N, C-alpha and C positions, 0 to 999 in steps of 0.2 A: 328747171332742168337740173338733174343730178348727175354729177360726175361719179363714175364707178371705178374703184380700184378692184380689179378682178384677180382672184386667187385660184390656184390649183393646188389641192392638198395642203392648204395653209401657206403656200408660197405666193408672194405677189408676182404677177406676170407683167412684164414691161416690154412685151414683144408680140408678134403674130397678130397685131391689130387689136389686142386686148387692152392696150395702154391708154387709148383716148376714147373710152367708152362713155357716152353721155345719153341719158334717157329722160324723156318727159314723164314725170310721175305725179306731179301735183297740178291739177287743171280744173277748170270750171266745166262740169259735165253738161251744163245747159248751152254752152257755146261751142262745144266740139265733141268729137266721138272718135272711136278707133276705126281704122280702115277695115276692110273685109278680109284681109289676108288671114290664112290659118296659121302661118308661120311668120315670125318677125313682124307682127302687127305693130302699128305705130299710131300716134295721135294725128288726126287731120287738123292741122294748125289753123286753117281758115283765118289767117292774118292776126292770130292772137299774139300778144306781146309775151316774150319769154325772158326769164331772168335765171341766170345760172347761180345756184347756191355755191358758196365758196368752199365748203368742206365736203370732200368726197365720201361716199358710203363704201363700206367693204362688202364686196359681192363674192360669195363662195358657190359658184355654179356646180363644181365637180370636186369630189374628194378622191376619185380613183378612175381608172380607165373604163371600168364597167359602167359607171354612171355616164361617162362621156359617150360611150358606144350606144347605150340605151337612148340617150337624147338624140344622137345622130340618126338612129333607126326611126325614131318617132317623127322627127322633123322631115326626114327624106320621104317618108310615106305621106305626110301632110302636104308637102310640096307637090308630089306627083298627083295627089287627089285634087289639089287646088288648081293645078295647071293642065289637067287632062283636057285634050282637044283645044287648048288655047295656045300651047307652045309645042314646037316640034323637038324631037330628040332622036338620038341614035347611039349605038355603042361607041362609035368614033367620037361623037360629041361628049359622051360621058367620060371617056378616057382622056381626051385632050383637055377638057375643062378641069378634071381632077389633077392632071399633071400641072396645069397652070396654077391651080389653087395651092398646090404644095410649093411650087417655086415662089409664088407671091408671099406666102406665109413664112416660109423658111428662110428665103434669101432677101426679098425686098423688104419685108416687115421684120427682118432680123431675128427670126426664131432660133437660128443657130447660136445666138448669144445667150439663150436661156437654157442651154443644156438639154437634159432629158425632157423637161417640160415643153420646151420649144419644139423639139422633134415630135413629141406625142401630139401636141396641138396641131402642128402642121400636117402630120399624117392623118389625124382625125378630120381636119378640114377637108383634105383631099378625098378621103373616104366618103364623107358626107356629100360632097359634090358629085362623086362618081355614082353613088347609090340613088341620089335624087333624080339624076338624069336617066339612069337605067330603069328605075321604077316608073318614071314618066314615059319612057319608050314603051315599056310593057303595058302601061295603062292605055296609051294611045292605040295600041294594037288590038285591044279588046273590042 
């Protein structure tokens, strides 16, 4: 298990849920595999023993807002495709979920303490949630 220090435009982000990021990246492929999700796939642990490495890696997912928006656009489309006819959605659910995502990221996870970057991440999280549920709503109507 690797701890990741996440950066936005070369600034370490210690809010919005980016501060305690851990990912499984070194594993025996013969004993496990990835789940079927198209977005945020993860290792199926199957009882495997985990060890956390002590030194975090530096993770630079976005240098600017355009990259953030592109990833949100891509992930929200994959979410809708992956959940078509499996989950329900509505414009009200999209709006209320987005509102809650912003509140959680900006207030509960202390995005307001990170200035511009905290606001950008919180708004982007909310937009991503809104669009994934709106896209799912539209996919389910087809």
